[in-house]
C-alpha positions, -999 to 999 in steps of 0.1 A, spaced: -328 -193 14 -295 -178 20 -265 -196 9 -229 -195 25 -204 -179 3 -189 -205 -21 -155 -199 -35 -162 -225 -61 -184 -200 -79 -156 -174 -82 -128 -197 -97 -105 -176 -119 -89 -191 -151 -57 -198 -134 -74 -215 -105 -93 -237 -130 -61 -245 -146 -44 -254 -114 -72 -277 -106 -75 -292 -140 -38 -301 -140 -40 -317 -107 -71 -336 -115 -53 -351 -146 -26 -366 -123 -50 -377 -95 -44 -396 -71 -7 -388 -74 8 -358 -62 31 -335 -84 54 -306 -83 36 -274 -95 56 -246 -112 42 -217 -132 54 -235 -163 37 -267 -155 4 -251 -164 15 -241 -199 -1 -207 -199 18 -175 -208 -1 -158 -177 16 -179 -151 50 -179 -168 49 -140 -172 36 -134 -139 46 -161 -114 29 -142 -85 -5 -149 -102 4 -186 -99 13 -184 -63 -18 -164 -55 -39 -191 -73 -23 -220 -55 -25 -203 -21 -61 -193 -26 -70 -229 -35 -52 -242 -7 -68 -215 17 -102 -229 4 -94 -266 10 -94 -274 -28 -58 -286 -29 -29 -296 -5 8 -292 -7 37 -303 13 60 -273 8 64 -240 -10 99 -233 -24 113 -203 -43 147 -193 -56 163 -168 -79 172 -195 -105 143 -219 -100 112 -196 -91 83 -206 -70 72 -243 -67 49 -264 -46 58 -297 -38 38 -330 -35 7 -309 -46 -26 -327 -48 -62 -321 -54 -87 -325 -27 -124 -338 -29 -136 -303 -27 -114 -293 -55 -126 -320 -76 -163 -310 -68 -156 -274 -75 -139 -284 -110 -167 -305 -119 -192 -277 -108 -175 -251 -130 -173 -277 -159 -208 -288 -159 -220 -251 -155 -239 -260 -122 
C-alpha cells in the first residue's frame, strides 16, 4: 500500500519546538518570535524561525493572524495557534509512531 506524503514524518527540530511551544499554551493564541522558542538557532537565524512557522502553516499544522517584521522588533507572528493536525503530528513524533 502506497501512502501519501506525510509532512509530519519530516518535522525539523525547530518545527517541533514551534509546535511544542504552541501546544503548551493551547487553546490560547500567542505571539511567536524567534526568542519565544528559547533556542539559539532561531535567535541567531530568524529566517530559520520564519521558514519553520511558514512551513507548518502551509501544511495546516498552525494558524496565525498576521506576520510582522521590523528593523527593531524582528519577525513575529500574531495570534498563532496549533491546529488539530499540528497536535496529531507532535504526538506522533513524541510517541515515535
